[in-house]
A tleap script that builds the chain and sets N, CA, C and O, in Angstrom:
source leaprc.protein.ff14SB
mol = sequence {
  NMET LYS ILE GLU GLU LEU GLU SER ILE ILE
  ASP THR ASP THR SER LEU THR LYS GLU GLN
  GLU ILE GLU ILE VAL LYS LEU ILE VAL VAL
  LYS TRP GLU GLU GLN GLN LYS ARG GLU GLN
  LYS GLU GLU GLU ILE GLU LYS LEU LYS VAL
  LEU PRO LYS THR LEU ASP GLU ALA VAL THR
  LEU ILE LEU ASN ASP MET SER SER GLU ASN
  LEU ASN ILE LEU LYS GLU THR GLU ARG ASP
  ASP LEU ILE LYS TYR HIE HIE GLY TRP GLY
  THR GLY ILE ARG ASN SER PHE GLY LEU TRP
  GLY ALA ASN ASP GLU LEU ILE LYS SER ILE
  CYS ASN THR PRO CYS HIE PRO ASP ASP ALA
  SER MET LYS ILE ILE GLU ALA VAL TRP ASP
  GLU LEU HIE ASN LYS PRO LEU CGLN
}
set mol.1.N position { 0.868 -0.809 0.275 }
set mol.1.CA position { -0.214 -0.018 0.141 }
set mol.1.C position { 1.045 1.186 0.211 }
set mol.1.O position { 2.158 1.196 0.738 }
set mol.2.N position { 0.347 2.077 -0.515 }
set mol.2.CA position { 1.269 3.387 -1.233 }
set mol.2.C position { 1.287 3.586 0.286 }
set mol.2.O position { 0.791 2.770 1.063 }
set mol.3.N position { 2.123 5.158 0.806 }
set mol.3.CA position { 2.157 5.977 1.792 }
set mol.3.C position { 0.675 7.158 1.859 }
set mol.3.O position { 0.080 7.663 2.811 }
set mol.4.N position { 0.570 7.214 0.990 }
set mol.4.CA position { -0.967 8.167 0.355 }
set mol.4.C position { -2.002 7.624 0.870 }
set mol.4.O position { -2.470 8.092 1.908 }
set mol.5.N position { -2.571 6.525 0.250 }
set mol.5.CA position { -3.230 5.294 0.273 }
set mol.5.C position { -3.632 5.169 2.295 }
set mol.5.O position { -4.597 5.483 2.992 }
set mol.6.N position { -2.309 4.561 2.549 }
set mol.6.CA position { -2.932 5.176 3.899 }
set mol.6.C position { -2.522 5.876 5.052 }
set mol.6.O position { -2.551 5.633 6.258 }
set mol.7.N position { -1.908 7.354 3.944 }
set mol.7.CA position { -2.503 8.404 5.285 }
set mol.7.C position { -4.206 8.897 4.716 }
set mol.7.O position { -4.767 9.687 5.476 }
set mol.8.N position { -4.802 8.573 3.767 }
set mol.8.CA position { -6.600 8.816 3.074 }
set mol.8.C position { -6.564 7.919 4.225 }
set mol.8.O position { -6.766 8.773 5.088 }
set mol.9.N position { -6.465 6.918 4.818 }
set mol.9.CA position { -7.391 5.780 5.929 }
set mol.9.C position { -7.526 5.820 6.752 }
set mol.9.O position { -8.561 5.343 7.218 }
set mol.10.N position { -6.302 6.598 7.784 }
set mol.10.CA position { -6.036 8.116 9.209 }
set mol.10.C position { -7.429 8.816 8.682 }
set mol.10.O position { -8.379 8.874 9.463 }
set mol.11.N position { -7.534 9.309 7.448 }
set mol.11.CA position { -8.005 10.926 7.263 }
set mol.11.C position { -9.800 10.411 7.150 }
set mol.11.O position { -10.851 10.998 7.408 }
set mol.12.N position { -9.492 9.127 6.668 }
set mol.12.CA position { -11.008 9.145 6.377 }
set mol.12.C position { -12.062 7.586 7.151 }
set mol.12.O position { -13.276 7.384 7.161 }
set mol.13.N position { -11.217 6.993 7.551 }
set mol.13.CA position { -12.080 5.781 8.762 }
set mol.13.C position { -11.955 6.166 9.684 }
set mol.13.O position { -11.006 5.949 10.438 }
set mol.14.N position { -13.178 7.060 9.935 }
set mol.14.CA position { -13.822 6.871 11.801 }
set mol.14.C position { -14.117 6.106 13.369 }
set mol.14.O position { -14.622 6.309 14.474 }
set mol.15.N position { -13.190 4.803 12.315 }
set mol.15.CA position { -13.666 3.434 12.893 }
set mol.15.C position { -12.746 3.535 13.889 }
set mol.15.O position { -12.935 3.393 15.097 }
set mol.16.N position { -10.856 4.009 12.804 }
set mol.16.CA position { -9.729 3.316 13.378 }
set mol.16.C position { -10.041 4.033 15.060 }
set mol.16.O position { -10.655 4.987 15.537 }
set mol.17.N position { -9.193 2.895 15.533 }
set mol.17.CA position { -8.347 2.973 16.868 }
set mol.17.C position { -7.515 4.247 17.491 }
set mol.17.O position { -6.388 3.752 17.483 }
set mol.18.N position { -7.444 4.807 17.717 }
set mol.18.CA position { -5.801 5.185 18.936 }
set mol.18.C position { -4.778 4.302 17.632 }
set mol.18.O position { -4.317 4.505 16.509 }
set mol.19.N position { -4.831 3.269 18.661 }
set mol.19.CA position { -3.624 2.485 18.534 }
set mol.19.C position { -3.491 1.646 17.194 }
set mol.19.O position { -2.516 0.922 16.993 }
set mol.20.N position { -4.654 1.807 16.186 }
set mol.20.CA position { -4.618 1.123 14.798 }
set mol.20.C position { -3.988 2.767 14.227 }
set mol.20.O position { -2.935 2.795 13.591 }
set mol.21.N position { -4.560 3.737 14.455 }
set mol.21.CA position { -3.916 4.824 13.739 }
set mol.21.C position { -2.031 5.220 14.238 }
set mol.21.O position { -1.053 5.686 13.654 }
set mol.22.N position { -2.361 4.664 15.732 }
set mol.22.CA position { -0.617 4.743 15.361 }
set mol.22.C position { 0.367 3.572 14.792 }
set mol.22.O position { 1.575 3.787 14.697 }
set mol.23.N position { -0.007 2.763 14.551 }
set mol.23.CA position { 0.506 1.532 13.826 }
set mol.23.C position { 0.379 2.122 12.270 }
set mol.23.O position { 1.412 2.034 11.605 }
set mol.24.N position { -0.883 2.764 11.573 }
set mol.24.CA position { -0.425 3.110 10.563 }
set mol.24.C position { 0.002 3.776 10.376 }
set mol.24.O position { 0.383 3.812 9.206 }
set mol.25.N position { 0.485 5.280 11.507 }
set mol.25.CA position { 1.704 5.617 10.928 }
set mol.25.C position { 2.956 5.560 11.179 }
set mol.25.O position { 3.815 6.335 10.759 }
set mol.26.N position { 3.139 4.401 12.051 }
set mol.26.CA position { 4.788 3.383 12.247 }
set mol.26.C position { 4.617 2.818 10.721 }
set mol.26.O position { 5.736 2.830 10.209 }
set mol.27.N position { 4.057 2.537 10.197 }
set mol.27.CA position { 4.275 2.077 8.853 }
set mol.27.C position { 4.263 3.253 7.348 }
set mol.27.O position { 4.583 3.008 6.185 }
set mol.28.N position { 3.872 4.256 7.834 }
set mol.28.CA position { 4.017 5.401 7.302 }
set mol.28.C position { 5.376 5.834 7.015 }
set mol.28.O position { 6.059 6.314 6.110 }
set mol.29.N position { 5.443 5.410 8.289 }
set mol.29.CA position { 7.061 6.624 8.785 }
set mol.29.C position { 7.749 4.995 8.195 }
set mol.29.O position { 8.750 5.295 7.545 }
set mol.30.N position { 7.630 3.938 8.192 }
set mol.30.CA position { 8.954 3.140 7.321 }
set mol.30.C position { 9.116 3.428 6.303 }
set mol.30.O position { 10.120 3.982 5.854 }
set mol.31.N position { 7.970 3.047 5.622 }
set mol.31.CA position { 8.051 3.073 4.319 }
set mol.31.C position { 8.641 4.103 3.600 }
set mol.31.O position { 9.348 4.186 2.596 }
set mol.32.N position { 8.049 5.011 4.561 }
set mol.32.CA position { 8.860 6.721 3.783 }
set mol.32.C position { 10.671 6.563 3.892 }
set mol.32.O position { 11.418 6.380 2.932 }
set mol.33.N position { 10.972 6.660 4.974 }
set mol.33.CA position { 12.422 5.963 4.896 }
set mol.33.C position { 12.564 4.798 4.198 }
set mol.33.O position { 13.421 4.112 4.755 }
set mol.34.N position { 12.027 4.160 3.047 }
set mol.34.CA position { 12.774 3.029 2.345 }
set mol.34.C position { 12.707 4.014 1.558 }
set mol.34.O position { 13.803 4.471 1.232 }
set mol.35.N position { 11.707 4.563 1.087 }
set mol.35.CA position { 12.299 5.648 0.004 }
set mol.35.C position { 12.798 6.662 -0.184 }
set mol.35.O position { 13.243 6.982 -1.287 }
set mol.36.N position { 12.843 7.483 0.966 }
set mol.36.CA position { 13.984 7.878 0.841 }
set mol.36.C position { 15.409 6.976 0.496 }
set mol.36.O position { 15.871 7.201 -0.623 }
set mol.37.N position { 16.075 6.084 1.250 }
set mol.37.CA position { 17.003 5.089 0.991 }
set mol.37.C position { 16.911 5.076 -0.474 }
set mol.37.O position { 17.801 5.451 -1.237 }
set mol.38.N position { 15.758 4.613 -0.804 }
set mol.38.CA position { 15.997 4.232 -2.334 }
set mol.38.C position { 16.458 5.230 -3.419 }
set mol.38.O position { 17.264 5.104 -4.341 }
set mol.39.N position { 15.157 6.977 -2.733 }
set mol.39.CA position { 16.329 7.629 -3.981 }
set mol.39.C position { 17.526 7.879 -3.746 }
set mol.39.O position { 18.265 8.045 -4.717 }
set mol.40.N position { 18.157 7.997 -2.175 }
set mol.40.CA position { 19.267 8.531 -2.361 }
set mol.40.C position { 20.122 7.707 -3.004 }
set mol.40.O position { 20.815 8.253 -3.862 }
set mol.41.N position { 20.313 6.236 -2.791 }
set mol.41.CA position { 21.063 4.762 -3.941 }
set mol.41.C position { 20.863 6.237 -5.079 }
set mol.41.O position { 21.785 7.035 -5.249 }
set mol.42.N position { 19.652 6.356 -5.687 }
set mol.42.CA position { 18.929 6.178 -7.443 }
set mol.42.C position { 20.220 7.893 -7.385 }
set mol.42.O position { 21.090 7.854 -8.255 }
set mol.43.N position { 20.244 8.977 -6.583 }
set mol.43.CA position { 21.397 9.833 -6.617 }
set mol.43.C position { 22.620 9.683 -6.838 }
set mol.43.O position { 23.288 10.248 -7.704 }
set mol.44.N position { 23.008 8.801 -5.947 }
set mol.44.CA position { 24.313 8.033 -6.019 }
set mol.44.C position { 24.893 7.293 -7.030 }
set mol.44.O position { 26.097 7.362 -7.280 }
set mol.45.N position { 23.957 6.444 -7.752 }
set mol.45.CA position { 23.833 6.263 -9.192 }
set mol.45.C position { 24.528 6.845 -10.042 }
set mol.45.O position { 25.522 6.579 -10.717 }
set mol.46.N position { 23.485 8.129 -9.830 }
set mol.46.CA position { 23.111 9.031 -11.005 }
set mol.46.C position { 24.544 9.822 -11.159 }
set mol.46.O position { 25.121 10.209 -12.175 }
set mol.47.N position { 24.903 9.918 -9.768 }
set mol.47.CA position { 26.278 10.856 -9.672 }
set mol.47.C position { 27.595 10.046 -10.694 }
set mol.47.O position { 28.352 10.559 -11.517 }
set mol.48.N position { 27.463 8.480 -10.196 }
set mol.48.CA position { 28.234 8.242 -11.023 }
set mol.48.C position { 28.530 7.793 -12.135 }
set mol.48.O position { 29.534 7.178 -12.494 }
set mol.49.N position { 27.224 8.254 -12.939 }
set mol.49.CA position { 27.399 8.129 -14.368 }
set mol.49.C position { 27.741 8.996 -15.183 }
set mol.49.O position { 27.524 9.117 -16.389 }
set mol.50.N position { 28.663 10.002 -13.967 }
set mol.50.CA position { 29.331 11.156 -14.656 }
set mol.50.C position { 30.966 11.196 -14.302 }
set mol.50.O position { 31.081 11.891 -13.293 }
set mol.51.N position { 31.889 10.859 -14.615 }
set mol.51.CA position { 32.969 10.360 -14.005 }
set mol.51.C position { 33.697 11.323 -14.640 }
set mol.51.O position { 33.571 11.600 -15.833 }
set mol.52.N position { 34.780 12.066 -13.555 }
set mol.52.CA position { 35.521 13.103 -14.179 }
set mol.52.C position { 36.251 12.591 -14.705 }
set mol.52.O position { 36.598 11.424 -14.525 }
set mol.53.N position { 37.030 14.043 -16.198 }
set mol.53.CA position { 37.661 13.679 -17.034 }
set mol.53.C position { 39.487 14.108 -16.288 }
set mol.53.O position { 40.629 13.679 -16.448 }
set mol.54.N position { 38.727 15.304 -15.363 }
set mol.54.CA position { 40.363 16.221 -15.875 }
set mol.54.C position { 41.165 15.782 -14.067 }
set mol.54.O position { 41.290 14.739 -13.425 }
set mol.55.N position { 41.346 16.487 -13.956 }
set mol.55.CA position { 41.981 16.275 -11.590 }
set mol.55.C position { 41.072 17.342 -11.880 }
set mol.55.O position { 39.902 16.989 -11.730 }
set mol.56.N position { 41.227 18.580 -12.260 }
set mol.56.CA position { 40.457 20.119 -11.786 }
set mol.56.C position { 38.485 19.315 -11.542 }
set mol.56.O position { 37.875 19.290 -10.473 }
set mol.57.N position { 37.924 18.739 -13.019 }
set mol.57.CA position { 36.816 18.124 -12.385 }
set mol.57.C position { 36.531 17.514 -11.063 }
set mol.57.O position { 35.552 17.725 -10.348 }
set mol.58.N position { 37.676 16.615 -10.817 }
set mol.58.CA position { 37.500 15.377 -9.963 }
set mol.58.C position { 37.571 16.363 -8.449 }
set mol.58.O position { 36.780 16.163 -7.528 }
set mol.59.N position { 38.568 17.349 -8.403 }
set mol.59.CA position { 39.050 18.288 -7.561 }
set mol.59.C position { 37.160 18.576 -6.934 }
set mol.59.O position { 36.500 18.246 -5.948 }
set mol.60.N position { 36.939 19.347 -8.172 }
set mol.60.CA position { 35.353 20.393 -8.310 }
set mol.60.C position { 34.229 19.394 -7.532 }
set mol.60.O position { 33.463 19.730 -6.630 }
set mol.61.N position { 34.371 18.013 -8.184 }
set mol.61.CA position { 33.219 17.428 -7.457 }
set mol.61.C position { 34.075 16.941 -6.268 }
set mol.61.O position { 34.382 15.963 -6.949 }
set mol.62.N position { 34.564 16.786 -5.421 }
set mol.62.CA position { 35.031 16.838 -4.035 }
set mol.62.C position { 34.786 17.864 -2.724 }
set mol.62.O position { 34.419 17.782 -1.552 }
set mol.63.N position { 35.235 18.895 -3.698 }
set mol.63.CA position { 34.243 19.873 -3.272 }
set mol.63.C position { 33.137 20.088 -2.484 }
set mol.63.O position { 32.766 20.037 -1.311 }
set mol.64.N position { 32.604 20.457 -4.052 }
set mol.64.CA position { 30.698 20.592 -4.530 }
set mol.64.C position { 30.160 18.861 -3.618 }
set mol.64.O position { 28.998 18.557 -3.883 }
set mol.65.N position { 30.654 18.193 -2.985 }
set mol.65.CA position { 30.181 17.601 -2.381 }
set mol.65.C position { 30.795 17.237 -0.963 }
set mol.65.O position { 30.440 16.162 -0.480 }
set mol.66.N position { 31.652 18.002 -0.274 }
set mol.66.CA position { 32.614 17.749 0.905 }
set mol.66.C position { 31.741 17.991 2.201 }
set mol.66.O position { 31.411 19.074 1.716 }
set mol.67.N position { 31.215 17.976 3.139 }
set mol.67.CA position { 30.699 18.147 4.458 }
set mol.67.C position { 32.037 19.362 4.228 }
set mol.67.O position { 33.061 19.386 3.546 }
set mol.68.N position { 31.205 20.538 5.450 }
set mol.68.CA position { 31.925 21.564 5.962 }
set mol.68.C position { 32.780 21.214 6.879 }
set mol.68.O position { 33.899 21.693 7.064 }
set mol.69.N position { 31.882 19.781 7.870 }
set mol.69.CA position { 33.323 19.274 9.076 }
set mol.69.C position { 34.775 18.200 8.173 }
set mol.69.O position { 35.834 17.702 8.555 }
set mol.70.N position { 34.368 18.235 7.460 }
set mol.70.CA position { 35.793 17.441 6.709 }
set mol.70.C position { 36.279 18.506 6.104 }
set mol.70.O position { 37.457 18.818 6.278 }
set mol.71.N position { 35.334 19.333 5.186 }
set mol.71.CA position { 36.388 20.934 4.744 }
set mol.71.C position { 36.701 21.103 5.769 }
set mol.71.O position { 36.321 19.932 5.776 }
set mol.72.N position { 37.133 21.437 7.057 }
set mol.72.CA position { 37.563 21.747 7.850 }
set mol.72.C position { 38.889 21.059 8.137 }
set mol.72.O position { 39.971 21.585 7.877 }
set mol.73.N position { 38.709 19.500 8.847 }
set mol.73.CA position { 39.020 18.801 9.007 }
set mol.73.C position { 40.895 18.584 8.051 }
set mol.73.O position { 42.095 18.495 8.311 }
set mol.74.N position { 39.803 18.604 6.746 }
set mol.74.CA position { 41.787 18.836 5.865 }
set mol.74.C position { 41.870 19.995 6.050 }
set mol.74.O position { 42.966 20.014 6.612 }
set mol.75.N position { 41.538 21.060 6.011 }
set mol.75.CA position { 42.369 22.299 5.865 }
set mol.75.C position { 43.015 22.497 7.002 }
set mol.75.O position { 43.984 23.250 6.906 }
set mol.76.N position { 42.662 21.821 8.625 }
set mol.76.CA position { 43.318 21.281 9.272 }
set mol.76.C position { 44.596 20.905 9.202 }
set mol.76.O position { 45.484 21.455 9.854 }
set mol.77.N position { 44.800 19.835 8.319 }
set mol.77.CA position { 45.460 18.501 8.266 }
set mol.77.C position { 47.046 19.237 7.263 }
set mol.77.O position { 47.027 20.003 6.300 }
set mol.78.N position { 48.193 18.648 7.950 }
set mol.78.CA position { 49.355 19.296 7.179 }
set mol.78.C position { 49.196 17.973 5.972 }
set mol.78.O position { 48.822 16.802 5.911 }
set mol.79.N position { 49.897 19.332 4.886 }
set mol.79.CA position { 49.831 18.466 3.683 }
set mol.79.C position { 50.829 16.947 3.439 }
set mol.79.O position { 50.647 15.985 2.692 }
set mol.80.N position { 52.200 17.339 4.687 }
set mol.80.CA position { 52.620 15.735 4.691 }
set mol.80.C position { 52.439 14.650 5.175 }
set mol.80.O position { 53.028 13.571 5.118 }
set mol.81.N position { 50.979 15.269 5.992 }
set mol.81.CA position { 50.120 14.123 6.726 }
set mol.81.C position { 48.569 13.727 5.855 }
set mol.81.O position { 47.570 13.348 6.466 }
set mol.82.N position { 48.612 13.883 4.514 }
set mol.82.CA position { 47.575 13.635 3.820 }
set mol.82.C position { 47.830 11.988 3.461 }
set mol.82.O position { 46.730 11.448 3.337 }
set mol.83.N position { 48.683 11.258 3.307 }
set mol.83.CA position { 48.737 9.723 3.573 }
set mol.83.C position { 48.021 9.025 4.503 }
set mol.83.O position { 47.649 7.852 4.471 }
set mol.84.N position { 47.835 10.035 5.502 }
set mol.84.CA position { 46.480 9.346 6.325 }
set mol.84.C position { 45.303 8.933 5.847 }
set mol.84.O position { 44.757 7.941 6.329 }
set mol.85.N position { 44.785 9.601 4.888 }
set mol.85.CA position { 43.282 9.085 4.244 }
set mol.85.C position { 43.377 8.011 3.082 }
set mol.85.O position { 42.366 7.559 2.545 }
set mol.86.N position { 45.249 7.466 2.572 }
set mol.86.CA position { 44.990 7.129 1.332 }
set mol.86.C position { 43.319 5.612 1.163 }
set mol.86.O position { 42.688 5.242 0.173 }
set mol.87.N position { 43.231 5.220 2.576 }
set mol.87.CA position { 42.686 4.107 2.784 }
set mol.87.C position { 41.282 4.292 2.801 }
set mol.87.O position { 40.500 3.643 2.105 }
set mol.88.N position { 40.928 5.301 3.709 }
set mol.88.CA position { 39.802 5.505 3.846 }
set mol.88.C position { 39.070 6.316 2.488 }
set mol.88.O position { 38.247 5.873 1.687 }
set mol.89.N position { 39.527 7.284 2.545 }
set mol.89.CA position { 38.878 8.441 1.387 }
set mol.89.C position { 39.716 8.022 0.577 }
set mol.89.O position { 38.994 7.199 0.014 }
set mol.90.N position { 41.006 7.912 -0.100 }
set mol.90.CA position { 41.162 7.246 -1.629 }
set mol.90.C position { 41.090 6.218 -1.941 }
set mol.90.O position { 41.484 5.932 -3.071 }
set mol.91.N position { 40.524 5.145 -1.030 }
set mol.91.CA position { 39.711 3.750 -1.587 }
set mol.91.C position { 38.491 4.354 -2.376 }
set mol.91.O position { 38.482 4.072 -3.574 }
set mol.92.N position { 37.392 5.188 -1.881 }
set mol.92.CA position { 36.080 6.058 -2.266 }
set mol.92.C position { 36.602 6.627 -3.634 }
set mol.92.O position { 36.112 6.317 -4.720 }
set mol.93.N position { 37.715 7.548 -3.447 }
set mol.93.CA position { 38.457 8.133 -4.747 }
set mol.93.C position { 38.195 7.584 -5.896 }
set mol.93.O position { 37.545 7.875 -6.901 }
set mol.94.N position { 39.312 6.110 -5.265 }
set mol.94.CA position { 39.776 5.031 -6.631 }
set mol.94.C position { 38.408 4.530 -6.498 }
set mol.94.O position { 38.122 5.261 -7.445 }
set mol.95.N position { 37.032 3.838 -6.145 }
set mol.95.CA position { 36.147 3.671 -7.144 }
set mol.95.C position { 35.084 3.901 -7.117 }
set mol.95.O position { 34.235 3.160 -7.613 }
set mol.96.N position { 34.844 4.937 -6.560 }
set mol.96.CA position { 33.644 6.450 -6.956 }
set mol.96.C position { 34.227 6.598 -8.616 }
set mol.96.O position { 33.591 6.030 -9.504 }
set mol.97.N position { 35.335 7.310 -8.914 }
set mol.97.CA position { 35.788 8.092 -9.870 }
set mol.97.C position { 36.450 6.758 -10.833 }
set mol.97.O position { 37.617 6.864 -11.212 }
set mol.98.N position { 35.707 5.614 -11.170 }
set mol.98.CA position { 36.641 4.351 -12.275 }
set mol.98.C position { 38.289 4.232 -12.217 }
set mol.98.O position { 38.795 3.813 -13.258 }
set mol.99.N position { 39.038 4.493 -11.318 }
set mol.99.CA position { 40.691 4.346 -11.606 }
set mol.99.C position { 40.967 2.892 -11.286 }
set mol.99.O position { 42.167 2.620 -11.335 }
set mol.100.N position { 40.299 2.056 -11.023 }
set mol.100.CA position { 40.508 0.949 -11.518 }
set mol.100.C position { 40.273 0.167 -13.052 }
set mol.100.O position { 40.096 -1.023 -13.310 }
set mol.101.N position { 40.375 1.685 -14.164 }
set mol.101.CA position { 40.113 0.987 -14.974 }
set mol.101.C position { 39.463 1.749 -15.979 }
set mol.101.O position { 39.851 2.137 -17.081 }
set mol.102.N position { 38.103 1.918 -15.202 }
set mol.102.CA position { 37.040 2.263 -16.194 }
set mol.102.C position { 37.134 4.062 -16.652 }
set mol.102.O position { 36.223 4.774 -17.073 }
set mol.103.N position { 38.656 4.437 -16.367 }
set mol.103.CA position { 38.432 5.975 -15.939 }
set mol.103.C position { 40.185 6.641 -16.706 }
set mol.103.O position { 40.808 7.562 -16.179 }
set mol.104.N position { 40.506 6.142 -17.571 }
set mol.104.CA position { 41.684 5.683 -18.177 }
set mol.104.C position { 41.980 7.586 -18.526 }
set mol.104.O position { 43.038 8.108 -18.881 }
set mol.105.N position { 40.860 8.146 -18.309 }
set mol.105.CA position { 41.508 9.458 -19.219 }
set mol.105.C position { 41.769 10.055 -17.872 }
set mol.105.O position { 42.930 10.124 -17.471 }
set mol.106.N position { 41.084 10.357 -17.372 }
set mol.106.CA position { 41.245 10.757 -15.932 }
set mol.106.C position { 42.574 10.652 -15.479 }
set mol.106.O position { 43.079 11.730 -15.165 }
set mol.107.N position { 43.515 9.318 -15.319 }
set mol.107.CA position { 44.523 8.787 -14.875 }
set mol.107.C position { 45.865 9.401 -15.820 }
set mol.107.O position { 47.066 9.509 -15.575 }
set mol.108.N position { 44.978 9.750 -17.062 }
set mol.108.CA position { 46.517 10.241 -18.034 }
set mol.108.C position { 46.409 11.793 -17.765 }
set mol.108.O position { 47.335 12.504 -18.157 }
set mol.109.N position { 45.408 12.315 -17.165 }
set mol.109.CA position { 44.994 13.910 -16.901 }
set mol.109.C position { 45.824 14.057 -15.624 }
set mol.109.O position { 46.500 15.083 -15.548 }
set mol.110.N position { 45.874 13.200 -14.625 }
set mol.110.CA position { 46.404 13.153 -13.120 }
set mol.110.C position { 48.184 12.925 -13.573 }
set mol.110.O position { 49.130 13.702 -13.444 }
set mol.111.N position { 48.126 11.678 -14.073 }
set mol.111.CA position { 49.656 11.559 -14.453 }
set mol.111.C position { 50.707 11.940 -15.628 }
set mol.111.O position { 51.935 12.003 -15.572 }
set mol.112.N position { 49.605 12.231 -16.973 }
set mol.112.CA position { 50.021 12.066 -18.034 }
set mol.112.C position { 50.594 11.645 -18.433 }
set mol.112.O position { 51.419 12.024 -19.265 }
set mol.113.N position { 50.289 10.116 -17.762 }
set mol.113.CA position { 50.480 8.374 -18.244 }
set mol.113.C position { 50.472 8.164 -17.407 }
set mol.113.O position { 50.794 8.665 -16.330 }
set mol.114.N position { 49.659 6.433 -18.143 }
set mol.114.CA position { 49.363 5.468 -17.745 }
set mol.114.C position { 50.386 5.729 -15.550 }
set mol.114.O position { 51.537 6.058 -15.263 }
set mol.115.N position { 49.030 5.321 -14.538 }
set mol.115.CA position { 50.150 4.931 -13.429 }
set mol.115.C position { 48.821 4.275 -12.336 }
set mol.115.O position { 47.623 4.239 -12.618 }
set mol.116.N position { 49.351 3.889 -11.294 }
set mol.116.CA position { 48.582 3.151 -10.750 }
set mol.116.C position { 47.638 3.568 -10.217 }
set mol.116.O position { 47.737 4.775 -9.998 }
set mol.117.N position { 46.575 3.050 -9.833 }
set mol.117.CA position { 45.201 4.556 -9.332 }
set mol.117.C position { 45.312 4.738 -7.980 }
set mol.117.O position { 44.452 5.545 -7.626 }
set mol.118.N position { 46.232 4.210 -6.717 }
set mol.118.CA position { 46.644 4.730 -5.276 }
set mol.118.C position { 47.521 6.273 -5.921 }
set mol.118.O position { 47.142 7.376 -5.526 }
set mol.119.N position { 48.552 6.155 -6.806 }
set mol.119.CA position { 48.594 7.027 -7.065 }
set mol.119.C position { 48.179 8.616 -7.666 }
set mol.119.O position { 48.347 9.821 -7.483 }
set mol.120.N position { 47.456 7.512 -8.590 }
set mol.120.CA position { 46.163 9.271 -8.394 }
set mol.120.C position { 45.421 9.385 -7.757 }
set mol.120.O position { 45.033 10.551 -7.825 }
set mol.121.N position { 44.576 8.519 -6.672 }
set mol.121.CA position { 43.961 9.244 -5.879 }
set mol.121.C position { 44.977 9.734 -4.581 }
set mol.121.O position { 44.429 10.174 -3.571 }
set mol.122.N position { 46.127 9.664 -4.629 }
set mol.122.CA position { 46.916 10.495 -3.818 }
set mol.122.C position { 46.586 12.232 -4.694 }
set mol.122.O position { 45.744 13.110 -4.503 }
set mol.123.N position { 47.546 12.101 -5.505 }
set mol.123.CA position { 47.537 13.701 -6.403 }
set mol.123.C position { 46.205 14.593 -6.362 }
set mol.123.O position { 46.070 15.811 -6.476 }
set mol.124.N position { 44.905 13.176 -6.083 }
set mol.124.CA position { 43.654 14.262 -6.731 }
set mol.124.C position { 43.423 14.376 -5.008 }
set mol.124.O position { 42.427 15.073 -4.818 }
set mol.125.N position { 43.851 14.049 -4.087 }
set mol.125.CA position { 43.584 14.669 -2.604 }
set mol.125.C position { 44.623 15.231 -2.344 }
set mol.125.O position { 44.298 16.205 -1.665 }
set mol.126.N position { 45.958 15.212 -2.499 }
set mol.126.CA position { 46.767 16.373 -2.338 }
set mol.126.C position { 46.205 17.921 -3.463 }
set mol.126.O position { 46.635 19.037 -3.172 }
set mol.127.N position { 45.639 17.807 -4.180 }
set mol.127.CA position { 45.586 18.395 -5.349 }
set mol.127.C position { 44.153 19.172 -3.787 }
set mol.127.O position { 44.633 19.905 -2.921 }
set mol.128.N position { 43.145 18.955 -3.757 }
set mol.128.CA position { 41.788 19.125 -3.295 }
set mol.128.C position { 42.417 19.811 -2.130 }
set mol.128.O position { 41.986 20.929 -1.847 }
set mol.129.N position { 43.940 18.989 -0.997 }
set mol.129.CA position { 44.398 20.094 -0.196 }
set mol.129.C position { 44.916 21.478 -0.750 }
set mol.129.O position { 44.751 22.484 -0.061 }
set mol.130.N position { 45.497 21.546 -1.897 }
set mol.130.CA position { 46.362 22.257 -2.837 }
set mol.130.C position { 44.846 23.549 -2.459 }
set mol.130.O position { 44.870 24.603 -1.823 }
set mol.131.N position { 43.602 22.789 -3.236 }
set mol.131.CA position { 42.548 24.101 -3.609 }
set mol.131.C position { 41.862 24.630 -2.438 }
set mol.131.O position { 40.988 25.487 -2.577 }
set mol.132.N position { 42.219 24.148 -1.210 }
set mol.132.CA position { 41.603 24.621 -0.210 }
set mol.132.C position { 42.988 25.621 0.502 }
set mol.132.O position { 42.757 26.372 1.450 }
set mol.133.N position { 44.135 25.519 0.012 }
set mol.133.CA position { 44.325 26.277 0.502 }
set mol.133.C position { 45.407 27.016 0.128 }
set mol.133.O position { 46.487 27.361 0.607 }
set mol.134.N position { 44.346 27.244 -1.578 }
set mol.134.CA position { 44.815 28.555 -1.990 }
set mol.134.C position { 46.350 28.095 -2.448 }
set mol.134.O position { 47.251 28.796 -1.989 }
set mol.135.N position { 46.745 26.951 -3.335 }
set mol.135.CA position { 48.356 26.363 -3.322 }
set mol.135.C position { 47.621 26.409 -5.411 }
set mol.135.O position { 46.565 25.959 -5.855 }
set mol.136.N position { 48.623 27.049 -6.048 }
set mol.136.CA position { 48.260 25.893 -7.294 }
set mol.136.C position { 48.072 24.113 -7.830 }
set mol.136.O position { 48.766 23.102 -7.722 }
set mol.137.N position { 47.078 24.360 -8.279 }
set mol.137.CA position { 47.464 22.726 -8.530 }
set mol.137.C position { 49.092 22.317 -9.294 }
set mol.137.O position { 49.657 22.950 -10.185 }
set mol.138.N position { 49.494 21.245 -8.700 }
set mol.138.CA position { 50.846 20.827 -8.858 }
set mol.138.C position { 50.647 19.493 -9.397 }
set mol.138.O position { 51.618 18.788 -9.674 }
savepdb mol mol.pdb
quit
C-alpha cells in the first residue's frame, strides 16, 4: 500500500482506534524511510554516471560534495600528513571515479601517463588540499 493510501485511511476512517492509527503512522514512517533510501541510492548511482575526466573536475566534484566538517578537518591537516587518508577517502576516490580501469582519461590527466590508481587518488587528495589552501595545482 502506498503512503498516500495509508494517509487517506487515517483521514477518512473514523472507526480506527488510536492504537490502529499509531500502527498506520508507524507503517507510513517505515515506507517513507525506505523511499528516502531508494532515492538516495538512485542519486548516488546518477552521480557515478558522470565520471570526472580531469584533475580539476575531480577536485570540483569532491569539494562540492564534501561536508563543512570534513572541509575543516582537511584544512587543519598538514600536507605531509595526507597519506593517512589513503585507505578510507582514497579508496572511495579510486572506486567512485573509476580509477581501477573505467576512467583511463582521468588517470592520464592526473599522471600524464598511465599510473597506478593509488598514485592517482593520492594526487587527487593533494590537489583538493592545495585548492583548499589556495595553492596552485601541482
